[in-house]
CHARMM-style PDB file with segment names, atoms N, HN, CA, C and O in Angstrom:
ATOM      1  N   UNK     1      60.195  -5.403 -23.807  1.00  0.00      PROA
ATOM      2  CA  UNK     1      58.768  -5.961 -23.741  1.00  0.00      PROA
ATOM      3  C   UNK     1      58.579  -6.554 -22.569  1.00  0.00      PROA
ATOM      4  O   UNK     1      57.693  -6.081 -21.858  1.00  0.00      PROA
ATOM      5  N   UNK     2      59.221  -7.527 -22.159  1.00  0.00      PROA
ATOM      6  HN  UNK     2      59.940  -7.912 -22.737  1.00  0.00      PROA
ATOM      7  CA  UNK     2      58.900  -8.391 -20.993  1.00  0.00      PROA
ATOM      8  C   UNK     2      59.023  -7.503 -19.700  1.00  0.00      PROA
ATOM      9  O   UNK     2      58.202  -7.617 -18.790  1.00  0.00      PROA
ATOM     10  N   UNK     3      60.034  -6.648 -19.648  1.00  0.00      PROA
ATOM     11  HN  UNK     3      60.701  -6.556 -20.388  1.00  0.00      PROA
ATOM     12  CA  UNK     3      60.258  -5.854 -18.380  1.00  0.00      PROA
ATOM     13  C   UNK     3      58.846  -5.002 -18.289  1.00  0.00      PROA
ATOM     14  O   UNK     3      58.307  -4.933 -17.184  1.00  0.00      PROA
ATOM     15  N   UNK     4      58.279  -4.400 -19.342  1.00  0.00      PROA
ATOM     16  HN  UNK     4      58.717  -4.457 -20.239  1.00  0.00      PROA
ATOM     17  CA  UNK     4      57.195  -3.613 -19.298  1.00  0.00      PROA
ATOM     18  C   UNK     4      55.863  -4.450 -18.774  1.00  0.00      PROA
ATOM     19  O   UNK     4      55.026  -3.991 -17.998  1.00  0.00      PROA
ATOM     20  N   UNK     5      55.843  -5.678 -19.318  1.00  0.00      PROA
ATOM     21  HN  UNK     5      56.523  -6.052 -19.948  1.00  0.00      PROA
ATOM     22  CA  UNK     5      54.766  -6.609 -18.911  1.00  0.00      PROA
ATOM     23  C   UNK     5      54.864  -6.842 -17.400  1.00  0.00      PROA
ATOM     24  O   UNK     5      53.911  -6.626 -16.652  1.00  0.00      PROA
ATOM     25  N   UNK     6      56.082  -7.301 -16.971  1.00  0.00      PROA
ATOM     26  HN  UNK     6      56.857  -7.476 -17.579  1.00  0.00      PROA
ATOM     27  CA  UNK     6      56.333  -7.523 -15.576  1.00  0.00      PROA
ATOM     28  C   UNK     6      55.946  -6.342 -14.656  1.00  0.00      PROA
ATOM     29  O   UNK     6      55.426  -6.572 -13.564  1.00  0.00      PROA
ATOM     30  N   UNK     7      56.183  -5.120 -15.066  1.00  0.00      PROA
ATOM     31  HN  UNK     7      56.606  -4.933 -15.953  1.00  0.00      PROA
ATOM     32  CA  UNK     7      55.849  -3.967 -14.371  1.00  0.00      PROA
ATOM     33  C   UNK     7      54.433  -3.900 -14.228  1.00  0.00      PROA
ATOM     34  O   UNK     7      53.951  -3.735 -13.107  1.00  0.00      PROA
ATOM     35  N   UNK     8      53.668  -4.017 -15.298  1.00  0.00      PROA
ATOM     36  HN  UNK     8      54.058  -4.152 -16.209  1.00  0.00      PROA
ATOM     37  CA  UNK     8      52.136  -3.970 -15.156  1.00  0.00      PROA
ATOM     38  C   UNK     8      51.599  -5.076 -14.394  1.00  0.00      PROA
ATOM     39  O   UNK     8      50.642  -4.856 -13.652  1.00  0.00      PROA
ATOM     40  N   UNK     9      52.065  -6.176 -14.477  1.00  0.00      PROA
ATOM     41  HN  UNK     9      52.842  -6.355 -15.080  1.00  0.00      PROA
ATOM     42  CA  UNK     9      51.656  -7.265 -13.683  1.00  0.00      PROA
ATOM     43  C   UNK     9      51.792  -7.014 -12.166  1.00  0.00      PROA
ATOM     44  O   UNK     9      50.839  -7.251 -11.423  1.00  0.00      PROA
ATOM     45  N   UNK    10      52.962  -6.537 -11.695  1.00  0.00      PROA
ATOM     46  HN  UNK    10      53.736  -6.344 -12.298  1.00  0.00      PROA
ATOM     47  CA  UNK    10      53.160  -6.248 -10.479  1.00  0.00      PROA
ATOM     48  C   UNK    10      52.382  -5.026  -9.863  1.00  0.00      PROA
ATOM     49  O   UNK    10      52.079  -4.952  -8.672  1.00  0.00      PROA
ATOM     50  N   UNK    11      52.118  -4.150 -10.742  1.00  0.00      PROA
ATOM     51  HN  UNK    11      52.365  -4.210 -11.709  1.00  0.00      PROA
ATOM     52  CA  UNK    11      51.225  -2.967 -10.174  1.00  0.00      PROA
ATOM     53  C   UNK    11      49.912  -3.467 -10.185  1.00  0.00      PROA
ATOM     54  O   UNK    11      49.205  -3.044  -9.270  1.00  0.00      PROA
ATOM     55  N   UNK    12      49.309  -4.383 -11.103  1.00  0.00      PROA
ATOM     56  HN  UNK    12      49.883  -4.727 -11.847  1.00  0.00      PROA
ATOM     57  CA  UNK    12      47.936  -4.817 -10.972  1.00  0.00      PROA
ATOM     58  C   UNK    12      47.792  -5.638  -9.678  1.00  0.00      PROA
ATOM     59  O   UNK    12      46.834  -5.539  -8.911  1.00  0.00      PROA
ATOM     60  N   UNK    13      49.003  -6.580  -9.493  1.00  0.00      PROA
ATOM     61  HN  UNK    13      49.781  -6.660 -10.116  1.00  0.00      PROA
ATOM     62  CA  UNK    13      48.898  -7.421  -8.272  1.00  0.00      PROA
ATOM     63  C   UNK    13      48.889  -6.583  -6.966  1.00  0.00      PROA
ATOM     64  O   UNK    13      48.248  -6.972  -5.989  1.00  0.00      PROA
ATOM     65  N   UNK    14      49.556  -5.509  -6.955  1.00  0.00      PROA
ATOM     66  HN  UNK    14      50.077  -5.194  -7.748  1.00  0.00      PROA
ATOM     67  CA  UNK    14      49.760  -4.519  -5.773  1.00  0.00      PROA
ATOM     68  C   UNK    14      48.444  -3.841  -5.655  1.00  0.00      PROA
ATOM     69  O   UNK    14      47.999  -3.694  -4.516  1.00  0.00      PROA
ATOM     70  N   UNK    15      47.736  -3.393  -6.701  1.00  0.00      PROA
ATOM     71  HN  UNK    15      48.098  -3.512  -7.626  1.00  0.00      PROA
ATOM     72  CA  UNK    15      46.360  -2.857  -6.601  1.00  0.00      PROA
ATOM     73  C   UNK    15      45.408  -3.830  -6.059  1.00  0.00      PROA
ATOM     74  O   UNK    15      44.625  -3.504  -5.166  1.00  0.00      PROA
ATOM     75  N   UNK    16      45.441  -5.089  -6.591  1.00  0.00      PROA
ATOM     76  HN  UNK    16      46.077  -5.353  -7.316  1.00  0.00      PROA
ATOM     77  CA  UNK    16      44.414  -5.991  -6.068  1.00  0.00      PROA
ATOM     78  C   UNK    16      44.570  -6.366  -4.573  1.00  0.00      PROA
ATOM     79  O   UNK    16      43.605  -6.554  -3.832  1.00  0.00      PROA
ATOM     80  N   UNK    17      45.965  -6.466  -4.164  1.00  0.00      PROA
ATOM     81  HN  UNK    17      46.748  -6.314  -4.766  1.00  0.00      PROA
ATOM     82  CA  UNK    17      46.304  -6.675  -2.587  1.00  0.00      PROA
ATOM     83  C   UNK    17      45.737  -5.588  -1.797  1.00  0.00      PROA
ATOM     84  O   UNK    17      45.069  -5.797  -0.785  1.00  0.00      PROA
ATOM     85  N   UNK    18      46.014  -4.366  -2.279  1.00  0.00      PROA
ATOM     86  HN  UNK    18      46.557  -4.195  -3.101  1.00  0.00      PROA
ATOM     87  CA  UNK    18      45.474  -3.155  -1.551  1.00  0.00      PROA
ATOM     88  C   UNK    18      43.986  -3.289  -1.338  1.00  0.00      PROA
ATOM     89  O   UNK    18      43.471  -3.230  -0.221  1.00  0.00      PROA
ATOM     90  N   UNK    19      43.279  -3.483  -2.528  1.00  0.00      PROA
ATOM     91  HN  UNK    19      43.697  -3.531  -3.435  1.00  0.00      PROA
ATOM     92  CA  UNK    19      41.894  -3.561  -2.629  1.00  0.00      PROA
ATOM     93  C   UNK    19      41.347  -4.536  -1.634  1.00  0.00      PROA
ATOM     94  O   UNK    19      40.449  -4.188  -0.867  1.00  0.00      PROA
ATOM     95  N   UNK    20      41.876  -5.802  -1.613  1.00  0.00      PROA
ATOM     96  HN  UNK    20      42.606  -6.084  -2.235  1.00  0.00      PROA
ATOM     97  CA  UNK    20      41.534  -6.814  -0.732  1.00  0.00      PROA
ATOM     98  C   UNK    20      41.752  -6.434   0.718  1.00  0.00      PROA
ATOM     99  O   UNK    20      40.895  -6.655   1.574  1.00  0.00      PROA
ATOM    100  N   UNK    21      42.891  -5.869   0.971  1.00  0.00      PROA
ATOM    101  HN  UNK    21      43.587  -5.689   0.276  1.00  0.00      PROA
ATOM    102  CA  UNK    21      43.235  -5.444   2.312  1.00  0.00      PROA
ATOM    103  C   UNK    21      42.186  -4.366   2.914  1.00  0.00      PROA
ATOM    104  O   UNK    21      41.831  -4.381   4.092  1.00  0.00      PROA
ATOM    105  N   UNK    22      41.792  -3.544   2.071  1.00  0.00      PROA
ATOM    106  HN  UNK    22      42.081  -3.532   1.114  1.00  0.00      PROA
ATOM    107  CA  UNK    22      40.795  -2.465   2.667  1.00  0.00      PROA
ATOM    108  C   UNK    22      39.295  -2.852   2.531  1.00  0.00      PROA
ATOM    109  O   UNK    22      38.420  -2.255   3.158  1.00  0.00      PROA
ATOM    110  N   UNK    23      39.061  -3.796   1.751  1.00  0.00      PROA
ATOM    111  HN  UNK    23      39.771  -4.282   1.241  1.00  0.00      PROA
ATOM    112  CA  UNK    23      37.720  -4.238   1.642  1.00  0.00      PROA
ATOM    113  C   UNK    23      37.351  -5.484   2.632  1.00  0.00      PROA
ATOM    114  O   UNK    23      36.221  -5.576   3.110  1.00  0.00      PROA
ATOM    115  N   UNK    24      38.280  -6.345   2.882  1.00  0.00      PROA
ATOM    116  HN  UNK    24      39.198  -6.270   2.494  1.00  0.00      PROA
ATOM    117  CA  UNK    24      38.153  -7.457   3.692  1.00  0.00      PROA
ATOM    118  C   UNK    24      39.268  -7.633   4.659  1.00  0.00      PROA
ATOM    119  O   UNK    24      40.023  -8.597   4.534  1.00  0.00      PROA
ATOM    120  N   UNK    25      39.436  -6.691   5.701  1.00  0.00      PROA
ATOM    121  HN  UNK    25      38.822  -5.908   5.803  1.00  0.00      PROA
ATOM    122  CA  UNK    25      40.628  -6.835   6.475  1.00  0.00      PROA
ATOM    123  C   UNK    25      40.816  -8.040   7.437  1.00  0.00      PROA
ATOM    124  O   UNK    25      41.933  -8.345   7.854  1.00  0.00      PROA
ATOM    125  N   UNK    26      39.721  -8.696   7.767  1.00  0.00      PROA
ATOM    126  HN  UNK    26      38.814  -8.449   7.429  1.00  0.00      PROA
ATOM    127  CA  UNK    26      39.828  -9.874   8.616  1.00  0.00      PROA
ATOM    128  C   UNK    26      40.337 -11.050   7.737  1.00  0.00      PROA
ATOM    129  O   UNK    26      41.260 -11.771   8.118  1.00  0.00      PROA
ATOM    130  N   UNK    27      39.691 -11.220   6.526  1.00  0.00      PROA
ATOM    131  HN  UNK    27      38.942 -10.635   6.217  1.00  0.00      PROA
ATOM    132  CA  UNK    27      40.242 -12.250   5.661  1.00  0.00      PROA
ATOM    133  C   UNK    27      41.747 -12.003   5.224  1.00  0.00      PROA
ATOM    134  O   UNK    27      42.512 -12.938   4.989  1.00  0.00      PROA
ATOM    135  N   UNK    28      42.074 -10.796   5.144  1.00  0.00      PROA
ATOM    136  HN  UNK    28      41.452 -10.036   5.335  1.00  0.00      PROA
ATOM    137  CA  UNK    28      43.454 -10.604   4.676  1.00  0.00      PROA
ATOM    138  C   UNK    28      44.231 -11.053   5.885  1.00  0.00      PROA
ATOM    139  O   UNK    28      45.184 -11.812   5.707  1.00  0.00      PROA
ATOM    140  N   UNK    29      43.948 -10.701   6.959  1.00  0.00      PROA
ATOM    141  HN  UNK    29      43.174 -10.085   7.103  1.00  0.00      PROA
ATOM    142  CA  UNK    29      44.848 -11.042   8.265  1.00  0.00      PROA
ATOM    143  C   UNK    29      44.864 -12.587   8.451  1.00  0.00      PROA
ATOM    144  O   UNK    29      45.850 -13.147   8.930  1.00  0.00      PROA
ATOM    145  N   UNK    30      43.745 -13.266   8.058  1.00  0.00      PROA
ATOM    146  HN  UNK    30      42.944 -12.811   7.669  1.00  0.00      PROA
ATOM    147  CA  UNK    30      43.826 -14.643   8.187  1.00  0.00      PROA
ATOM    148  C   UNK    30      44.817 -15.287   7.145  1.00  0.00      PROA
ATOM    149  O   UNK    30      45.620 -16.193   7.367  1.00  0.00      PROA
ATOM    150  N   UNK    31      44.576 -14.590   5.905  1.00  0.00      PROA
ATOM    151  HN  UNK    31      43.923 -13.854   5.725  1.00  0.00      PROA
ATOM    152  CA  UNK    31      45.586 -15.052   4.712  1.00  0.00      PROA
ATOM    153  C   UNK    31      47.187 -14.982   5.156  1.00  0.00      PROA
ATOM    154  O   UNK    31      47.998 -15.878   4.924  1.00  0.00      PROA
ATOM    155  N   UNK    32      47.438 -13.902   5.749  1.00  0.00      PROA
ATOM    156  HN  UNK    32      46.780 -13.173   5.937  1.00  0.00      PROA
ATOM    157  CA  UNK    32      48.807 -13.556   6.160  1.00  0.00      PROA
ATOM    158  C   UNK    32      49.139 -14.446   7.188  1.00  0.00      PROA
ATOM    159  O   UNK    32      50.258 -14.954   7.111  1.00  0.00      PROA
ATOM    160  N   UNK    33      48.360 -14.776   8.216  1.00  0.00      PROA
ATOM    161  HN  UNK    33      47.451 -14.363   8.278  1.00  0.00      PROA
ATOM    162  CA  UNK    33      48.651 -15.646   9.251  1.00  0.00      PROA
ATOM    163  C   UNK    33      48.972 -17.088   8.759  1.00  0.00      PROA
ATOM    164  O   UNK    33      49.899 -17.799   9.148  1.00  0.00      PROA
ATOM    165  N   UNK    34      47.980 -17.395   7.784  1.00  0.00      PROA
ATOM    166  HN  UNK    34      47.226 -16.818   7.468  1.00  0.00      PROA
ATOM    167  CA  UNK    34      48.186 -18.840   7.229  1.00  0.00      PROA
ATOM    168  C   UNK    34      49.448 -18.847   6.468  1.00  0.00      PROA
ATOM    169  O   UNK    34      50.179 -19.833   6.558  1.00  0.00      PROA
ATOM    170  N   UNK    35      49.804 -17.765   5.665  1.00  0.00      PROA
ATOM    171  HN  UNK    35      49.210 -16.964   5.592  1.00  0.00      PROA
ATOM    172  CA  UNK    35      51.048 -17.877   4.962  1.00  0.00      PROA
ATOM    173  C   UNK    35      52.245 -17.866   5.829  1.00  0.00      PROA
ATOM    174  O   UNK    35      53.146 -18.662   5.564  1.00  0.00      PROA
ATOM    175  N   UNK    36      52.353 -17.151   6.724  1.00  0.00      PROA
ATOM    176  HN  UNK    36      51.621 -16.504   6.940  1.00  0.00      PROA
ATOM    177  CA  UNK    36      53.584 -17.152   7.708  1.00  0.00      PROA
ATOM    178  C   UNK    36      53.531 -18.438   8.702  1.00  0.00      PROA
ATOM    179  O   UNK    36      54.612 -18.816   9.155  1.00  0.00      PROA
ATOM    180  N   UNK    37      52.379 -19.120   9.064  1.00  0.00      PROA
ATOM    181  HN  UNK    37      51.502 -18.813   8.696  1.00  0.00      PROA
ATOM    182  CA  UNK    37      52.508 -20.445   9.690  1.00  0.00      PROA
ATOM    183  C   UNK    37      52.887 -21.296   8.649  1.00  0.00      PROA
ATOM    184  O   UNK    37      53.591 -22.216   9.068  1.00  0.00      PROA
ATOM    185  N   UNK    38      52.668 -21.328   7.378  1.00  0.00      PROA
ATOM    186  HN  UNK    38      52.096 -20.581   7.038  1.00  0.00      PROA
ATOM    187  CA  UNK    38      53.189 -22.264   6.504  1.00  0.00      PROA
ATOM    188  C   UNK    38      54.706 -22.218   6.212  1.00  0.00      PROA
ATOM    189  O   UNK    38      55.380 -23.212   5.940  1.00  0.00      PROA
ATOM    190  N   UNK    39      55.182 -20.905   6.304  1.00  0.00      PROA
ATOM    191  HN  UNK    39      54.635 -20.098   6.525  1.00  0.00      PROA
ATOM    192  CA  UNK    39      56.540 -20.724   6.237  1.00  0.00      PROA
ATOM    193  C   UNK    39      57.222 -21.325   7.476  1.00  0.00      PROA
ATOM    194  O   UNK    39      58.269 -21.964   7.375  1.00  0.00      PROA
ATOM    195  N   UNK    40      56.628 -21.113   8.599  1.00  0.00      PROA
ATOM    196  HN  UNK    40      55.778 -20.593   8.680  1.00  0.00      PROA
ATOM    197  CA  UNK    40      57.173 -21.465   9.837  1.00  0.00      PROA
ATOM    198  C   UNK    40      57.400 -23.211   9.820  1.00  0.00      PROA
ATOM    199  O   UNK    40      58.381 -23.810  10.261  1.00  0.00      PROA
ATOM    200  N   UNK    41      56.258 -23.764   9.214  1.00  0.00      PROA
ATOM    201  HN  UNK    41      55.461 -23.276   8.856  1.00  0.00      PROA
ATOM    202  CA  UNK    41      56.177 -25.186   9.226  1.00  0.00      PROA
ATOM    203  C   UNK    41      57.373 -25.697   8.253  1.00  0.00      PROA
ATOM    204  O   UNK    41      58.011 -26.709   8.543  1.00  0.00      PROA
ATOM    205  N   UNK    42      57.621 -24.995   7.168  1.00  0.00      PROA
ATOM    206  HN  UNK    42      57.103 -24.172   6.933  1.00  0.00      PROA
ATOM    207  CA  UNK    42      58.615 -25.320   6.184  1.00  0.00      PROA
ATOM    208  C   UNK    42      59.950 -25.189   6.864  1.00  0.00      PROA
ATOM    209  O   UNK    42      60.721 -26.143   6.764  1.00  0.00      PROA
ATOM    210  N   UNK    43      60.256 -24.303   7.431  1.00  0.00      PROA
ATOM    211  HN  UNK    43      59.629 -23.528   7.512  1.00  0.00      PROA
ATOM    212  CA  UNK    43      61.505 -24.134   8.133  1.00  0.00      PROA
ATOM    213  C   UNK    43      61.677 -25.258   9.249  1.00  0.00      PROA
ATOM    214  O   UNK    43      62.750 -25.845   9.391  1.00  0.00      PROA
ATOM    215  N   UNK    44      60.677 -25.495   9.951  1.00  0.00      PROA
ATOM    216  HN  UNK    44      59.805 -25.019   9.836  1.00  0.00      PROA
ATOM    217  CA  UNK    44      60.715 -26.463  11.054  1.00  0.00      PROA
ATOM    218  C   UNK    44      60.996 -27.908  10.332  1.00  0.00      PROA
ATOM    219  O   UNK    44      61.820 -28.688  10.808  1.00  0.00      PROA
ATOM    220  N   UNK    45      60.357 -28.162   9.320  1.00  0.00      PROA
ATOM    221  HN  UNK    45      59.687 -27.528   8.933  1.00  0.00      PROA
ATOM    222  CA  UNK    45      60.608 -29.383   8.485  1.00  0.00      PROA
ATOM    223  C   UNK    45      62.054 -29.518   7.996  1.00  0.00      PROA
ATOM    224  O   UNK    45      62.669 -30.573   8.151  1.00  0.00      PROA
ATOM    225  N   UNK    46      62.601 -28.428   7.396  1.00  0.00      PROA
ATOM    226  HN  UNK    46      62.101 -27.571   7.270  1.00  0.00      PROA
ATOM    227  CA  UNK    46      63.982 -28.454   6.965  1.00  0.00      PROA
ATOM    228  C   UNK    46      64.924 -28.572   8.086  1.00  0.00      PROA
ATOM    229  O   UNK    46      65.976 -29.192   7.933  1.00  0.00      PROA
ATOM    230  N   UNK    47      64.596 -27.984   9.274  1.00  0.00      PROA
ATOM    231  HN  UNK    47      63.742 -27.480   9.399  1.00  0.00      PROA
ATOM    232  CA  UNK    47      65.512 -27.990  10.406  1.00  0.00      PROA
ATOM    233  C   UNK    47      65.617 -29.507  11.021  1.00  0.00      PROA
ATOM    234  O   UNK    47      66.644 -29.903  11.572  1.00  0.00      PROA
ATOM    235  N   UNK    48      64.587 -30.210  10.885  1.00  0.00      PROA
ATOM    236  HN  UNK    48      63.753 -29.888  10.438  1.00  0.00      PROA
ATOM    237  CA  UNK    48      64.603 -31.507  11.536  1.00  0.00      PROA
ATOM    238  C   UNK    48      64.990 -32.621  10.519  1.00  0.00      PROA
ATOM    239  OT1 UNK    48      65.057 -33.794  10.884  1.00  0.00      PROA
TER     240      UNK     48
END
């Protein structure tokens, strides 16, 4: 039962992300840029 719910959740999440990507590509690019800059800051903080 739990595996079935996880699969449905991830399919819905993927559908939402694709919809967002195609309807608002500039905002999607900004979100990805922000995400990866945050990851970069995290690793820099861990390294120092």
